[in-house]
C-alpha positions in Angstrom: -11.4 -3.1 22.4 -9.5 -1.7 25.4 -6.4 0.5 25.1 -3.1 -1.1 26.0 0.5 -0.7 25.2 1.7 -2.9 22.4 5.0 -4.6 21.7 6.3 -1.8 19.6 5.5 1.2 21.9 6.6 -0.6 25.0 10.1 -0.8 23.5 10.5 2.9 22.6 8.2 5.0 24.9 6.5 5.1 28.2 2.7 4.9 27.8 0.8 6.3 30.7 -3.0 6.0 31.2 -4.1 9.3 32.7 -7.6 8.3 33.8 -10.1 10.7 32.4 -7.3 12.6 30.7 -6.8 9.7 28.3 -3.4 8.6 26.9 -0.2 10.5 27.2 3.0 9.6 25.3 6.4 10.5 26.6 8.9 9.8 23.8 12.6 10.6 24.0 13.8 13.2 21.5 17.1 12.8 19.6 19.0 15.2 17.3 18.3 14.8 13.6 20.9 13.3 11.3 22.6 15.1 8.6 22.9 14.2 4.9 20.5 13.9 2.0 17.7 12.4 4.1 17.7 15.5 6.3 18.0 18.0 3.5 15.6 19.9 1.3 16.0 20.5 -2.4 17.7 24.0 -2.8 15.2 26.5 -4.1 12.1 24.5 -3.0 11.5 26.7 0.1 11.8 23.5 2.2 8.8 21.9 0.6 10.6 19.2 -1.4 13.2 16.8 0.0 16.5 16.6 -1.8 16.1 14.3 -4.7 18.0 12.8 -7.6 16.1 14.8 -10.3 16.5 18.2 -8.8 12.7 18.8 -8.6 11.8 21.9 -6.7 8.0 22.0 -7.2 5.9 20.2 -4.5 3.1 19.6 -7.0 5.5 18.2 -9.5 7.0 15.9 -6.9 3.6 14.8 -5.6 2.6 13.8 -9.2 5.8 12.0 -9.8 5.6 10.0 -6.6 1.9 9.1 -7.3 2.8 8.0 -10.9 5.7 5.9 -9.6 3.5 4.3 -7.0 0.9 3.4 -9.6 3.5 1.9 -11.9 5.2 -0.2 -9.2 1.9 -1.5 -7.9 0.9 -2.7 -11.4 4.4 -4.3 -11.8 4.2 -6.2 -8.5 0.8 -7.7 -9.4 1.5 -8.3 -13.1 4.9 -9.9 -12.5 3.6 -11.8 -9.4 6.3 -10.3 -7.2 3.6 -10.6 -4.5 1.0 -13.3 -4.6 -1.8 -14.7 -2.5 0.8 -16.7 -0.6 3.3 -13.9 0.1 4.3 -13.5 3.7 5.5 -10.0 4.3 8.9 -9.4 5.9 10.8 -6.3 6.9 13.2 -6.9 3.9 10.3 -7.2 1.5 8.8 -3.9 2.7 12.2 -2.2 2.3 12.4 -3.6 -1.3 8.9 -2.3 -2.0 9.9 1.2 -0.8 13.1 1.0 -2.9 11.3 -0.1 -6.0 8.8 2.7 -5.6 11.0 5.7 -4.7 14.5 4.5 -5.8 14.5 6.6 -8.9 13.7 9.7 -6.9 15.6 9.5 -3.5 18.9 7.9 -2.9 17.8 6.8 0.6 14.8 4.9 -0.7 14.5 1.5 0.9 16.7 2.5 3.8 15.3 3.0 7.3 15.1 6.7 8.3 18.0 8.3 10.3 16.0 11.4 11.2 13.5 11.7 14.0 10.0 12.7 12.9 6.7 14.1 14.3 3.3 14.9 12.7 0.6 17.1 14.1 2.3 17.1 17.5 2.8 13.3 17.7 6.4 12.3 18.0 7.2 9.0 16.3 9.6 6.5 17.9 13.3 7.6 17.6 15.1 6.6 14.4 17.7 4.5 16.3 14.9 2.0 17.3 13.5 1.5 13.8 15.5 -1.6 12.8 14.6 -3.3 16.1 11.0 -2.3 15.9 10.7 -3.6 12.4 12.2 -6.9 13.5 9.6 -7.1 16.3 6.9 -6.1 13.8 7.9 -8.9 11.4 8.0 -11.5 14.2 4.9 -10.6 16.1 2.6 -9.1 13.5 3.6 -9.9 9.9 4.4 -13.6 10.6 1.0 -14.1 12.2 -1.2 -12.0 9.9 0.3 -12.5 6.4 -0.5 -13.9 4.0 -4.0 -12.7 4.6 -6.4 -15.6 4.0 -10.1 -15.3 2.9 -12.2 -14.9 6.0 -15.2 -12.8 7.3 -14.8 -9.2 6.3 -14.5 -8.0 9.9 -11.7 -10.5 10.6 -9.8 -9.4 7.5 -10.3 -5.7 8.3 -9.0 -6.2 11.8 -5.9 -8.0 10.5 -5.3 -5.2 8.0 -5.9 -2.5 10.7 -3.3 -4.2 13.1 -0.6 -4.3 10.4 -1.5 -0.7 9.3 -1.4 0.9 12.7 1.8 -0.9 13.9 3.6 -0.1 10.7 2.7 3.6 10.9 3.6 3.8 14.5 7.1 2.7 13.7 7.2 5.1 10.7 10.3 3.4 9.3 11.0 5.6 6.3 11.7 9.3 5.7 8.9 9.6 3.2 6.0 7.5 1.9 4.9 5.6 5.1 1.2 6.2 4.7 1.1 5.4 1.0 3.2 2.3 1.5 0.9 1.2 4.4 -2.1 1.6 2.1 -0.3 -0.4 -0.6 0.2 -3.2 2.0 -3.5 -3.0 2.9 -4.4 -3.3 -0.8 -2.3 -6.4 -1.1 -3.7 -8.0 2.0 -7.3 -7.4 0.8 -6.4 -8.9 -2.6 -4.9 -12.0 -0.8 -8.2 -12.4 1.0 -10.0 -12.4 -2.3 -11.6 -9.0 -1.7 -11.9 -5.9 -3.9 -9.4 -3.0 -3.7 -10.6 -0.5 -1.2 -11.7 3.0 -2.2 -10.3 5.2 0.6 -12.3 8.2 -0.5 -9.5 10.7 -0.1 -10.6 12.7 -3.1 -14.0 14.1 -4.0 -17.0 15.0 -1.8 -16.5 14.2 1.8 -12.8 13.6 1.4 -11.7 16.1 4.1 -13.8 14.3 6.8 -12.7 10.9 5.7 -9.0 11.9 5.9 -9.6 13.3 9.3 -11.5 10.2 10.4 -8.7 8.0 9.0 -5.9 9.9 10.8 -7.9 9.8 14.1 -8.4 6.0 13.7 -4.7 5.4 13.0 -3.8 7.3 16.1 -6.2 5.1 18.2 -4.6 2.1 16.5 -1.2 3.1 18.0 -2.7 2.0 21.3 -4.2 -1.2 19.8 -7.7 0.3 19.8 -8.5 -0.8 16.2 -12.3 -0.4 16.3 -12.4 2.9 14.3 -9.7 1.8 11.8 -11.5 -1.5 11.2 -14.7 0.4 10.5 -12.8 2.7 8.1 -11.5 -0.2 6.1 -15.0 -1.8 6.0 -16.4 1.4 4.6 -13.5 1.6 2.1 -14.3 -1.9 0.9 -18.0 -1.0 0.5 -16.9 2.0 -1.7 -14.6 -0.3 -3.5 -17.4 -2.7 -4.4 -19.5 0.2 -5.5 -16.7 1.4 -7.7 -16.4 -2.0 -9.3 -20.1 -1.9 -10.1 -19.8 1.6 -11.6 -16.5 0.8 -13.4 -15.0 3.7 -11.5 -11.2 3.5 -11.6 -10.5 6.2 -9.0 -9.9 4.6 -5.7 -9.6 7.9 -3.9 -6.0 7.6 -2.5 -4.8 11.1 -2.7 -1.2 11.6 -4.0 -0.5 14.6 -1.7 2.0 14.2 1.1 -0.5 15.9 3.3 -2.2 12.5 3.5 0.9 10.5 4.0 0.3 9.7 7.7 
């Protein structure tokens, strides 16, 4: 698949193909907002965001967020809040984020008002998030969800497109990577497939995390090949887990993996 600027990044940044130098992004920078979303919990040494519970320990917060995510995923399936016929919208994604983190952060379910970067990559500015999510809903979610049963490669490409475009927008202050993988899980379930095993814990986890992040970055430029292959392998591990009755799907709770 050839690299090309997509509908989201055309809106918010100039994408320049630099020949042998590859892709270069020039994204405008804006000052960060103030308020709870931009603040850290006092006494946490800037490792934990300000939260409703006054938690200062990063490990305690990681565990709490992971448990809350597991609980809300079970509830969404058991109560059929999402089904095989659910078409995702920006509002539903905001509700999912709120239902997951609403007991922890007061801004859960609201689009971020702070500008963010990760590993030197600057995400689109906060003031564009609402417009970008509207474009995402119209051009991606409306076409690719609900995810119908098809060949595994076709399904994985649909999941990869949704995954990469969502993570490029990075609509929330916290939890984007984990929410993106929750969306992927639901799409695979809609397609009648097993839950993927991302392999983010255990032997080989470090390399798989690195491969995943590299694939996501390529996906920002609509080069989905590596991300499709990542999801195909995750499904293979998922089916193997089914056969071995292994309940650990390898999605690490740490924010280090929240791409």
